[in-house]
Structure formats: structure tokens, C-alpha cells
C-alpha positions, -999 to +999 in steps of 0.1 A: -684-364-404-676-327-399-707-305-394-711-274-417-704-249-389-672-268-380-662-269-416-667-232-420-645-225-389-617-245-405-619-226-439-587-206-444-591-169-453-564-173-480-584-201-497-615-180-496-598-150-512-582-173-539-616-188-548-631-153-551-603-142-574-605-173-596-643-170-598-640-133-609-614-141-636-633-172-648-665-152-650-649-127-673-636-155-695-670-172-696-688-139-703-665-131-732-667-166-745-630-168-749-611-201-750-644-220-752-646-234-787-661-267-776-690-254-756-725-264-766-752-239-774-765-232-739-774-200-720-744-184-704-759-189-669-756-226-672-718-222-676-715-208-641-729-240-624-699-263-629-675-235-626-690-223-593-688-259-579-651-260-588-645-226-572-665-237-541-640-266-538-612-242-537-628-226-506-626-259-487-594-272-503-575-275-469-605-276-446-619-307-463-598-320-493-623-348-500-652-324-503-630-302-525-623-331-549-660-341-549-672-306-557-646-302-584-653-336-599-691-329-601-684-296-617-659-311-642-682-340-651-711-315-657-688-294-678-679-324-700-716-330-705-725-294-715-692-285-731-656-279-721-647-246-705-612-234-701-619-217-668-635-248-652-606-270-663-580-246-647-598-245-614-603-283-614-566-288-617-563-270-583-589-293-569-568-323-579-536-307-566-553-299-532-565-335-527-531-349-536-514-324-512-538-324-482-560-355-487-557-389-471-528-410-483-550-440-491-573-417-512-543-403-530-531-438-540-566-444-555-568-410-572-541-415-598-555-447-614-590-433-611-581-402-631-562-423-656-593-444-662-614-412-665-589-399-692-593-431-712-630-428-709-629-393-723-607-404-751-631-432-759-660-406-759-640-384-783-636-414-806-673-422-805-681-386-815-662-391-847-627-379-840-599-394-860-570-413-845-548-381-843-576-362-826-581-390-800-544-393-793-541-355-790-570-353-766-556-381-745-522-364-743-537-331-733-560-346-707-531-366-692-510-335-689-538-314-676-553-338-651-523-360-640-496-333-637-514-315-607-517-348-589-480-355-595-471-320-583-492-324-552-475-357-543-440-343-548-448-312-527-463-334-500-433-357-499-410-327-497-431-313-468-430-346-450-392-348-453-389-313-440-411-321-411-391-352-404-359-332-404-375-306-381-385-334-356-350-348-358-335-314-351-358-310-321-348-344-309-311-336-313-317-304-293-335-322-266-308-349-265-281-323-263-299-306-234-302-340-216-265-347-222-256-312-210-276-317-178-260-351-173-226-336-177-233-308-153-247-333-127-217-355-132-193-326-128-211-314-097-209-350-083-171-350-089-167-316-073-188-326-043-168-358-038-134-340-041-145-313-017-157-338+008-126-360+006-103-330+008-120-311+037-135-339+058-101-351+071-090-317+083-123-307+097-126-340+116-092-335+132-101-300+141-134-311+156-118-338+177-090-316+190-115-289+199-137-314+216-108-327+236-098-292+247-134-285+258-137-317+278-103-319+295-098-295+324-065-310+336-044-301+305-012-281+312-002-252+291+022-272+269-004-298+260-029-270+252-003-254+229+003-287+212-034-292+206-038-257+193-008-262+170-024-295+157-057-276+151-038-249+132-019-274+111-051-292+102-068-258+093-039-247+072-038-280+053-075-280+047-075-244+035-046-251+012-064-280-004-096-260-007-078-232-024-061-256-048-094-271-059-110-237-063-081-225-083-083-256-106-120-251-111-115-214-120-086-223-144-109-247-164-092-269-190-059-250-186-055-260-150-040-291-135-060-322-130-086-319-102-073-351-085-035-354-081-029-376-050-008-407-054+000-438-033+034-424-023+016-396-005-003-419+019+027-418+044+022-381+047-015-387+053-006-412+080+017-387+096-010-361+097-033-386+114-007-394+140-003-357+147-039-355+158-037-386+180-045-416+157-021-445+158-017-457+122+002-486+108+006-484+070+022-510+047+028-515+010+030-551-001+039-567-035+058-555-064+053-517-069+041-507-103+035-474-121-003-471-121-028-448-139-034-416-120-071-424-113-062-457-098-037-442-074-060-413-065-088-438-057-065-458-035-055-426-017-091-415-012-101-450+002-073-449+028-081-412+036-118-419+041-112-450+062-087-433+084-110-403+089-137-426+100-113-443+124-103-409+137-139-399+143-143-430+166-110-427+183-097-461+171-062-473+160-060-483+124-039-505+101-038-497+064-024-519+037-019-513-001-011-546-019+000-546-055-015-578-071-015-588-108-040-565-126-055-554-092-047-530-064-061-541-031-065-515-003-074-527+032-080-505+063-088-522+096-096-505+129-110-514+162-147-509+168-151-478+189-178-471+215-190-440+196-185-416+225-160-394+208-175-398+173-179-367+152-213-366+134-212-368+096-236-370+067-225-406+057-215-395+022-178-405+026-185-443+022-209-435-007-182-414-025-155-440-019-177-467-033-186-446-064-149-440-071-140-476-070-170-487-090-163-462-117-130-481-123-148-514-123-138-524-088-157-533-057-158-522-021-168-540+011-171-523+045-184-538+078-175-557+110-149-584+106-138-604+136-145-577+162-130-550+140-142-527+113-127-535+079-128-516+046-115-535+016-114-521-020-103-541-050-093-517-079-086-530-114-054-514-127-057-525-164-020-533-164-006-568-171+014-586-144+047-582-161+045-544-165+064-534-134+091-510-122+121-521-103+110-543-074+110-527-040+109-542-005+076-540+013+075-507+033+059-501+067+053-469+086+041-474+121+039-456+154+022-468+185 
């Protein structure tokens, strides 16, 4: 139970001021004897006892609604015993409203029938005092309006406040959810950008690093071979810068720019030629009936081949790449010999992770690891296209240079 000091600290200044104003106005009415035709012949001082209790309930109406109702009920019951006062009845209606508005929900459910029983008891008391039927009915009607209407008003206001609070919480949840979604979208966008930048630049930088390492380690190269190596380094640098500028331009253009990823399967031969230019022997084949595929499927296939060939380039191994068109699936396989790691270019290991993420986003799967003395990368990418949706059949194509 709340201690008196704790209760006093919870008293609202507005409630204290309202109680003082009501007590002042009621005191004037009691002193003038206005609106008090039913009061018994008692000294005026007695009239302030029930009225003061009701006003004291106003002071604690929000700090302790139960105490507010108890003080008001004691005052109102005393008032009925000594005579009805208009001022006390008015203040008691606020006691009832305050409990219906701020009191416990269980207590509010009990309050309404309790007040109805009290009204019936007062009607019966009026009948026992000799009032006729019309007088009893009139008294009951007045008491029902005076005592039950503040309870109904308090319940209505309380329900409206609860609905408003619920809407506020929902709005806050919506804001938090929108913030979470925004953060997820930013993270997803950053992941896509990081993956694209890695896939675009890693190939060129790996070639540059390998050519530079070869120039540093070989002292027996003639001037022509040095020029060829420098030309290959320059070509890789120009290609890497061009792709980097393209991606930056697309990011700056926003929604009005072209798609971030625009590589297709028919560009893999160009990738193979660039690899051969920096010293990697590549054999690339296309098997099966060629189909028009969604852009993200062809891009993913291109990136898988690019990443696998880049890894083969880092380890100085020959590679065989195959793209096979199967019903509903595109199978990409890249196989290379296991290198000794002496010429390997160090990396962060994010290429295989990014490649796997791309394939899994389309519902496919990736496997990478030793296979019969070689290193094999195999990706199965669902195309979402039925087997009979094809373009004109083409013969399997092979690009090779040993």
C-alpha cells in the first residue's frame, strides 16, 4: 500500500488546484444555502464535512483513484444521512468519473452495478419516507443520470485513450520496422556493390600483379618480352579502370542508369581471351541447346567463370571452362590443375563467398574443391525456363589455345 509521503509526491498540482476551486465555490453555495432544499436542520459547519471529503478525493483523483472513490463515497453517504447538498453531489460525480477513468479495470467492472444497487436503495429509501410513485420514479431517474453518467463518460474516455495509445505504439512499431528495413536495404545494397566491385576489379588486378611479379623475378627477359608484359599490364589496367568507371557512373545515375550487372554468357570468350593475354591457357566450351536466359542468370554464370579463372590465374594453372544448357538449369563447370602455390597472389577469400551468394540467391548450389587431382568449381543455376523454350539450336562452341 502506498505510504502517505509517497502518495503526496504523486499528487498532481492541477488536481490540487481544481480541488481548491471546487471547495471555494461549494463553500459559497453552502453558506448561501442555495440549491439545498432537502437539507436537514443542522449547523452549517456540519455541511462542510461530507463536502470536504469529496473535495479531498479530487486532490488524489489520479494519485490514488481508489482512495478518491472511497473518500467521495463516505462523503456522499454522510450527505444522504444529513441531507442532500448540490455542491457535494457535483463533486462526487467527479470522484466517480476519476475512478472510471484511472482506476483498476476490475474495480470499474464492479463499480457500475454497485452504483445501480445504491440508486435502487436510495429510491427505496425515498419510498419509505412517504414519497409517491411519481416522486420515487423521478428520484431514481435523476440519480441514474447524475451517478451513472460520469461512470459511462469515464469508461468512454478511457477506451478512447487506450485506442490512441495503441495507435501510437503501432506507429512507433511501424517506424522501427521501417528503420530496420531501411538498414537491411542499405546493407543489401552495400553487399551487392562490394560483390560487383570485387568481381570487376579482381580479375584485372590479379593479372597486373602476376605480370609485375614476373617482371621482377625474371632477369633474362629481352626488350620485346618486357614490352609485351608491360602492354599486358596496361591492357589489364585500362580494362579494370573502364569497368570501375562504369560501375561508379551507374551508382551515381541511380534509378535512371543502366543495370549494375550487364555481363552475359556470350561475353565469356572475351574474358577467356583476356586471360590468355596474360598467360593463362583457357579452354572454353558451350554445350547443349542455347536459350535466351534471364539477365541475372547469365550474369551469375559469367561471374562464376570469371572468379574461377581468376583463381586459376593466381596459381598459374591451365583451366577448362564449360557452360552447359540443360532443361531448367544452367550448369557451369571450371576445372584447373592444382598449383604449387608459389606464384599465387594473396587474396581475401571473398571471391568464392560472393560467387556462392550469387548462385544461392537464384536458388542454385555451388561446389568447389579437389576432384581427381584437379580443382573443380561447379555451379548449378536454375533458369526458370521450361525445356521447350529455346532459340534456334546452335552447335557446341569451343575456344581453346594451348
